[in-house]
C-alpha positions in Angstrom: 59.1 102.0 37.8 59.1 100.7 41.7 58.0 96.8 42.5 54.2 95.7 42.5 51.8 93.8 42.0 52.4 94.1 37.8 56.1 94.1 38.3 56.7 90.7 39.8 59.9 88.6 40.1 62.2 91.8 41.5 64.9 90.8 43.8 65.4 91.8 46.8 67.7 95.0 47.6 71.1 94.2 48.6 71.0 96.8 51.7 68.3 96.0 54.1 69.8 98.5 57.1 70.0 102.0 57.1 70.7 103.2 60.6 74.2 102.1 62.0 76.1 103.1 65.4 74.4 104.1 68.1 71.1 104.9 66.4 69.2 105.8 69.8 71.7 108.0 71.4 69.9 111.4 72.1 69.7 114.7 70.3 72.0 116.6 72.7 74.8 114.3 72.4 76.1 114.2 68.8 76.1 118.2 68.0 78.5 117.6 64.9 76.7 116.4 61.9 78.9 115.8 58.4 76.7 114.7 54.8 77.7 113.0 51.7 76.3 115.1 48.6 75.6 113.8 45.4 76.9 116.1 42.8 75.0 114.1 39.6 71.5 113.2 38.2 72.0 109.3 38.3 71.1 105.9 39.8 72.8 104.2 42.7 72.5 100.7 42.7 71.5 99.0 46.0 75.1 96.9 45.8 77.2 100.2 45.7 75.0 102.0 48.7 75.6 98.4 50.8 79.4 98.8 50.0 79.5 102.2 50.7 77.7 101.7 54.2 79.8 98.9 55.2 83.2 100.8 54.6 81.8 104.1 56.4 80.9 101.7 59.5 83.8 99.5 59.5 86.0 103.1 59.6 84.2 104.9 62.6 83.6 101.6 64.3 87.8 101.4 64.3 88.6 104.7 65.0 85.9 106.1 67.1 84.1 103.0 68.8 80.9 101.9 68.0 79.3 103.8 70.4 80.7 107.2 69.6 78.2 107.9 65.9 75.0 107.4 64.2 75.2 106.7 60.2 72.2 107.6 58.2 71.5 106.0 54.7 69.0 108.9 53.1 68.2 107.1 50.1 66.8 103.8 49.4 66.5 102.1 46.0 62.7 101.8 45.2 63.3 102.1 40.9 63.7 98.4 39.2 66.1 98.1 36.4 65.4 95.5 33.5 67.9 93.2 31.5 67.3 91.7 28.2 69.2 88.4 28.7 71.5 87.2 26.1 72.9 83.6 25.5 76.6 83.7 25.2 76.8 79.9 24.3 78.0 78.2 21.2 74.7 78.2 19.1 72.9 80.5 20.5 72.4 82.3 17.5 69.4 79.8 16.6 67.9 80.4 20.0 67.9 84.1 20.4 65.5 86.2 18.9 67.8 89.6 19.3 65.8 92.9 19.7 62.8 91.1 19.0 60.3 90.9 22.4 63.4 93.2 23.8 61.3 94.3 27.0 63.9 93.1 30.1 63.5 91.2 33.1 63.7 92.8 36.1 67.5 92.7 37.4 68.0 94.8 40.4 66.9 98.0 43.0 68.5 101.5 42.5 68.0 104.7 44.0 67.5 107.9 41.7 69.0 110.6 43.1 69.4 114.5 42.1 72.0 116.9 43.1 72.7 118.3 46.2 70.6 115.2 47.4 72.0 113.8 50.8 73.4 110.3 50.3 74.6 109.7 53.7 74.6 111.5 57.0 76.8 110.7 59.9 76.5 112.6 63.8 78.8 112.2 66.2 80.8 114.5 68.7 82.9 117.8 68.0 86.1 116.4 68.1 85.3 113.4 65.8 85.2 115.7 62.5 88.4 114.8 60.8 87.4 111.0 61.2 83.5 111.7 60.1 84.9 113.4 56.8 87.8 110.1 56.1 84.7 107.8 56.6 82.5 109.3 54.0 85.5 110.3 51.5 86.1 106.2 52.0 82.2 105.5 51.2 82.5 108.0 48.1 84.9 105.4 46.2 81.7 103.1 46.7 79.6 105.1 44.7 79.8 106.1 40.8 79.9 110.0 39.6 81.0 112.9 41.8 79.9 113.3 45.2 80.9 116.2 47.9 81.0 116.2 51.5 80.0 119.0 53.5 79.8 119.9 57.2 76.7 120.6 58.5 76.0 124.0 60.2 73.1 122.3 61.9 72.6 120.6 65.6 72.7 117.1 64.8 69.9 115.7 62.5 67.7 118.1 63.6 66.6 121.7 61.4 68.3 124.3 63.6 71.2 126.1 63.2 73.5 125.7 66.2 73.5 129.0 67.5 69.9 129.0 67.3 69.3 125.3 68.7 71.3 126.4 71.9 69.1 129.5 72.6 65.7 127.8 72.0 67.0 124.9 74.2 67.5 127.7 76.7 64.4 129.1 76.2 62.2 126.0 76.4 60.8 126.0 73.0 62.6 122.8 71.5 61.6 119.7 73.4 64.4 116.9 73.2 62.5 113.7 71.1 64.5 111.2 70.5 67.3 111.7 68.3 65.4 115.1 67.2 63.8 118.0 68.7 60.3 119.3 68.8 59.6 123.2 68.7 57.1 123.9 70.9 56.0 127.8 69.6 54.2 130.2 72.2 51.3 130.7 70.3 48.0 128.1 71.4 45.8 127.6 74.4 47.3 129.0 77.7 46.7 125.2 78.9 49.6 123.8 77.2 51.3 127.1 78.0 51.0 126.3 81.8 51.9 122.8 80.8 55.7 123.7 79.3 56.0 126.5 82.3 55.2 124.4 85.2 
């Protein structure tokens, strides 16, 4: 369950930064995209996510330069996990209640992930594919369970296939909108069409 006014005393998540590298790079600069996908239905701790983020960032910064990529963490830890603390000192058995009142205290935060859900996404230039895959392979070591690395056939972080993207950008149907693109369909008021055509 999430942190709320009823679920109090939850520690802050270890991971605080979800976008790294040149995160303001325009959509046309980084067409190449690789994803790290979960292959299990599991919970990933905020600590594991932070370790994976640091690992991938360090590798990419060293081998490609800090302005040659944009790394994004795709999952956020919202689920609170509990622990029923036990004393381990001498004579603890006199003080402890065992499984009586066993509802634990909040211990940390985890992200609940599904199979095939992207955990991390990395966009860069076309020549850096091998380095991107290696960075995510190293990050994979920080997570429990099994993950897979997938080369995306879409343009950067957009939802458009690379062939369609170039065609639609040339036609003016896709307009640059920061790190993504905005779709401008041919339907709608004539006034909008004249603004686009001008």
